[in-house]
Backbone bond lengths (Angstrom), bond angles and torsions (degrees), N, CA, C in turn:
res aa  C-N    CA-C-N  psi(-1)  N-CA   C-N-CA  omega(-1)  CA-C   N-CA-C  phi
1 Q - - - 1.465 - - 1.516 110.35 -
2 V 1.253 113.99 156.36 1.514 120.08 -179.61 1.527 105.44 -132.01
3 Q 1.340 113.74 134.11 1.459 120.22 174.33 1.521 107.85 -111.30
4 L 1.334 114.86 130.16 1.431 121.88 176.88 1.521 110.40 -116.80
5 V 1.312 115.77 128.25 1.459 121.33 -178.04 1.525 108.19 -123.43
6 E 1.356 115.87 119.58 1.474 119.41 176.99 1.462 109.48 -94.30
7 S 1.334 115.09 157.01 1.427 122.98 173.77 1.513 109.42 -153.13
8 G 1.374 114.79 166.39 1.470 117.78 174.31 1.473 116.03 104.07
9 G 1.372 118.44 -6.37 1.381 117.64 178.18 1.540 112.89 -71.92
10 G 1.354 114.16 174.56 1.452 117.93 -179.76 1.505 111.54 161.48
11 L 1.342 114.12 -163.72 1.427 123.15 -176.84 1.501 108.89 -106.94
12 V 1.312 118.22 129.19 1.450 123.54 -178.08 1.523 111.12 -143.74
13 Q 1.298 117.02 149.70 1.450 119.90 176.62 1.497 110.47 -76.95
14 A 1.313 115.89 154.78 1.489 120.85 174.02 1.522 109.03 -56.94
15 G 1.325 114.84 136.04 1.459 121.91 -176.78 1.491 113.04 94.10
16 G 1.342 116.61 -11.76 1.474 118.72 179.41 1.476 114.52 -86.20
17 S 1.320 116.16 -171.89 1.486 123.33 -174.95 1.496 109.76 -131.50
18 L 1.326 111.37 151.93 1.475 120.51 171.70 1.536 106.39 -144.78
19 R 1.317 113.37 154.84 1.485 120.39 176.15 1.502 109.62 -123.37
20 L 1.282 118.38 116.80 1.465 122.74 176.98 1.512 109.26 -94.22
21 S 1.301 115.33 144.81 1.457 120.54 176.55 1.531 108.92 -130.88
22 C 1.322 114.21 149.43 1.432 120.24 177.77 1.520 106.31 -136.20
23 T 1.354 115.64 125.79 1.478 119.26 -178.35 1.518 105.45 -113.62
24 A 1.346 116.70 133.04 1.441 122.96 179.47 1.529 110.77 -104.49
25 S 1.334 115.89 150.43 1.433 121.57 175.60 1.486 107.79 -148.50
26 G 1.372 116.48 160.02 1.397 121.18 174.28 1.511 116.85 100.05
27 R 1.299 117.05 -17.18 1.483 121.09 -179.70 1.508 107.25 -161.96
28 T 1.332 115.91 152.76 1.477 119.63 -177.08 1.486 109.96 -55.56
29 F 1.307 115.52 133.39 1.393 124.89 -177.07 1.558 112.51 -81.47
30 R 1.324 115.22 -20.37 1.458 119.94 -165.93 1.534 113.72 -65.10
31 R 1.405 115.33 -33.34 1.416 117.41 -174.03 1.544 112.35 -96.90
32 A 1.249 118.80 20.09 1.483 121.14 -176.54 1.508 111.46 -112.05
33 A 1.323 114.58 125.23 1.492 117.70 166.35 1.516 105.18 -70.39
34 M 1.262 117.26 141.13 1.448 123.44 -177.88 1.523 110.36 -120.34
35 A 1.282 116.25 134.90 1.472 120.51 -175.66 1.479 110.51 -137.54
36 W 1.333 112.70 160.09 1.459 121.48 172.67 1.595 105.41 -119.40
37 F 1.319 110.80 133.41 1.474 121.08 172.34 1.509 107.56 -122.45
38 R 1.311 115.77 164.30 1.462 118.03 176.02 1.527 109.66 -143.56
39 Q 1.295 113.78 154.97 1.471 120.60 175.06 1.486 111.17 -136.59
40 A 1.325 115.69 117.46 1.448 122.04 177.07 1.497 109.55 -89.66
41 P 1.340 118.43 156.61 1.450 122.38 -179.54 1.476 110.97 -54.01
42 G 1.365 116.15 127.80 1.456 120.74 177.58 1.465 114.92 77.60
43 K 1.327 119.15 5.23 1.430 121.20 179.95 1.521 112.45 -123.35
44 E 1.289 116.99 165.15 1.423 122.45 178.91 1.549 110.59 -77.86
45 R 1.294 116.41 158.51 1.420 121.19 176.99 1.563 107.91 -66.75
46 E 1.354 116.70 138.93 1.464 119.54 -177.76 1.493 110.46 -131.85
47 F 1.259 116.12 150.90 1.459 123.85 175.44 1.519 111.42 -64.84
48 V 1.345 117.74 140.74 1.414 121.91 176.03 1.552 111.88 -118.05
49 A 1.329 114.49 -55.41 1.479 118.53 -176.93 1.529 108.87 -160.66
50 V 1.347 116.11 154.38 1.487 120.00 179.04 1.532 107.49 -146.26
51 I 1.307 113.61 150.64 1.515 119.76 174.57 1.525 104.68 -136.76
52 S 1.350 110.67 136.07 1.492 117.68 178.87 1.489 112.31 -70.66
53 W 1.330 116.73 167.87 1.474 115.31 -172.84 1.507 112.65 -69.31
54 S 1.278 119.97 -20.64 1.467 120.91 176.69 1.492 109.71 -85.58
55 G 1.310 117.29 -16.73 1.484 121.62 -174.11 1.514 112.92 82.83
56 G 1.346 115.55 1.49 1.469 119.26 -176.65 1.518 114.13 -79.78
57 S 1.326 117.58 -11.34 1.453 120.70 -174.77 1.487 107.33 -137.10
58 T 1.325 115.76 132.25 1.495 122.17 175.39 1.542 109.37 -133.28
59 S 1.280 114.96 159.83 1.442 120.15 176.07 1.540 108.68 -150.52
60 Y 1.316 115.67 145.71 1.411 121.95 -176.47 1.544 112.81 -130.69
61 A 1.270 117.42 148.14 1.461 120.68 169.88 1.535 109.01 -65.45
62 D 1.295 117.02 146.15 1.442 120.04 -178.15 1.533 112.56 -57.34
63 S 1.343 115.18 -33.02 1.440 121.21 -176.67 1.529 113.41 -67.40
64 V 1.348 116.63 -18.17 1.496 117.46 -177.35 1.517 112.34 -119.43
65 K 1.323 116.76 -3.18 1.465 118.25 179.66 1.533 111.14 -56.51
66 G 1.367 111.60 136.75 1.475 116.67 -179.49 1.525 113.85 84.32
67 R 1.334 116.38 -12.69 1.458 119.36 -178.53 1.518 111.23 -115.28
68 F 1.292 117.66 -35.54 1.463 122.95 -175.51 1.552 108.53 -108.96
69 T 1.321 115.64 146.67 1.468 120.12 176.99 1.508 108.33 -136.08
70 I 1.310 116.01 126.78 1.468 121.06 176.33 1.499 110.31 -99.55
71 S 1.312 116.19 142.71 1.466 120.46 178.57 1.540 109.85 -147.56
72 R 1.302 116.47 165.12 1.504 118.44 179.53 1.489 107.59 -140.87
73 D 1.326 113.38 153.20 1.491 123.05 175.33 1.557 104.18 -127.58
74 N 1.271 116.67 96.29 1.475 118.55 -174.63 1.520 112.97 -64.86
75 P 1.287 121.60 -42.76 1.452 118.89 176.20 1.537 116.08 -58.37
76 K 1.322 114.23 -25.99 1.455 119.48 178.86 1.515 114.05 -98.54
77 N 1.352 115.68 -0.13 1.497 120.27 -178.88 1.492 112.18 56.68
78 T 1.301 116.84 39.93 1.465 118.19 -173.63 1.534 109.33 -130.11
79 V 1.325 115.60 141.72 1.462 122.05 170.75 1.535 106.10 -123.67
80 S 1.320 115.74 143.48 1.438 121.12 -176.07 1.526 110.04 -127.96
81 L 1.308 115.25 155.79 1.429 123.63 175.00 1.508 109.42 -131.43
82 Q 1.322 113.70 105.93 1.487 119.74 176.57 1.510 108.64 -85.79
83 M 1.365 115.45 122.57 1.418 119.45 -174.93 1.548 109.16 -120.13
84 N 1.311 114.99 113.77 1.418 121.49 -179.61 1.542 113.41 -112.92
85 S 1.290 117.63 163.34 1.471 121.23 177.66 1.534 110.66 49.35
86 L 1.320 113.11 47.85 1.442 119.13 -176.39 1.558 112.42 -62.84
87 K 1.331 114.70 144.96 1.427 123.43 -179.91 1.523 109.95 -115.06
88 V 1.289 116.24 160.37 1.468 120.02 175.96 1.503 111.02 -58.83
89 E 1.294 117.26 -35.24 1.461 121.13 179.80 1.534 115.03 -72.23
90 D 1.308 116.37 -5.68 1.466 120.24 173.71 1.545 111.91 -82.81
91 T 1.332 114.83 -5.09 1.466 119.87 179.77 1.598 108.29 -61.93
92 A 1.298 113.70 126.09 1.507 118.87 -177.30 1.518 107.91 -179.28
93 V 1.304 113.22 169.26 1.499 121.07 163.99 1.532 106.57 -86.14
94 Y 1.301 116.68 127.04 1.452 121.75 179.56 1.535 111.22 -103.38
95 Y 1.275 115.45 130.56 1.450 122.89 -176.04 1.562 110.71 -116.74
96 C 1.273 113.65 135.96 1.463 122.76 173.09 1.589 107.01 -93.23
97 A 1.324 114.24 139.21 1.453 118.22 -178.97 1.547 108.46 -139.48
98 A 1.369 114.17 150.05 1.468 121.13 179.89 1.506 109.84 -126.33
99 R 1.331 114.93 138.57 1.427 122.90 178.28 1.565 108.51 -129.66
100 Y 1.306 113.76 117.67 1.475 117.96 178.97 1.529 110.62 -90.83
101 S 1.304 114.62 134.33 1.497 120.28 -176.84 1.493 109.07 -158.29
102 Y 1.356 114.09 154.69 1.436 117.92 174.54 1.560 111.63 -79.35
103 T 1.301 114.44 -16.56 1.456 118.85 -178.99 1.549 110.56 -98.06
104 D 1.295 115.47 142.47 1.447 120.94 -176.69 1.529 109.07 -90.13
105 Y 1.362 112.03 78.20 1.445 117.08 -170.63 1.519 110.35 -127.15
106 A 1.282 117.12 143.14 1.457 122.65 -178.21 1.559 110.14 -95.15
107 E 1.249 115.01 82.45 1.464 123.86 -176.23 1.525 111.74 -69.00
108 T 1.333 119.16 132.58 1.457 120.88 179.05 1.487 114.52 -106.86
109 N 1.332 117.78 -6.75 1.461 123.21 -176.17 1.498 109.40 -86.01
110 S 1.361 118.25 119.28 1.469 121.11 -175.93 1.498 113.82 -61.03
111 R 1.385 116.04 -27.22 1.437 118.91 -175.22 1.550 111.98 -71.93
112 E 1.296 115.12 -11.99 1.501 119.62 179.91 1.506 111.16 -88.31
113 Y 1.315 119.68 -3.31 1.448 122.88 -175.05 1.500 111.87 -92.88
114 D 1.325 115.69 134.36 1.460 121.50 -172.30 1.522 112.51 -93.74
115 Y 1.281 117.45 -27.83 1.480 120.76 -173.54 1.509 110.59 -134.59
116 W 1.390 112.65 139.97 1.435 116.72 -177.18 1.562 108.81 -133.23
117 G 1.315 112.94 150.30 1.496 117.55 171.46 1.509 110.91 -84.84
118 Q 1.319 114.58 179.84 1.462 121.14 -175.67 1.541 109.76 -83.13
119 G 1.303 119.13 -13.62 1.439 120.85 -179.73 1.519 113.73 96.74
120 T 1.322 114.80 149.90 1.471 121.02 174.14 1.536 107.34 -135.48
121 R 1.343 114.35 134.21 1.456 117.41 -173.12 1.517 112.59 -87.52
122 V 1.322 115.30 134.86 1.427 123.54 177.24 1.529 107.88 -118.82
123 T 1.267 117.18 122.52 1.464 122.38 177.90 1.524 109.91 -121.00
124 V 1.302 115.41 122.87 1.485 119.61 179.92 1.557 107.85 -112.05
125 S 1.255 115.67 120.58 1.471 120.98 -177.09 1.515 109.89 -98.68
126 S 1.377 114.03 151.20 1.456 117.28 -177.98 1.530 111.94 -86.61
C-alpha cells in the first residue's frame, strides 16, 4: 500500500503563487510516475501535471503550461507542484496520484493511477 499526503494548499490572490507538496510512504517511490490532478466545484477531475519516475519526462495540461512546474525528490519521496501566476480558474481541490510501472512514462490518464491522496484545496481570489 502507498499513502500519499498533500500539503501547501490555501487561499491566494490572483497572480500569486503556491507550492503544493505530496509525500509518499509505504512503498518505494522510485518506480512511480507522480501526477497532480484537480477537481473544481461541479466539474470532473482533470489532469494538471505529471512527472515520470526518473524525472526525465514531464507533461502539463495546456491550461497550466508556463505557469506550473512539477518536480520530484526521490530520496525524500516527495513530488511538488510550483504554481505561479495563479488564476481564479485554478481554484480546485488538487490531488496527488501515483502510478507504478516498469516503464518510465509520464501517464496523463487518471484511470491508470493506483494511489491517490486526500486532496488539498486551492482557492484563488480575484
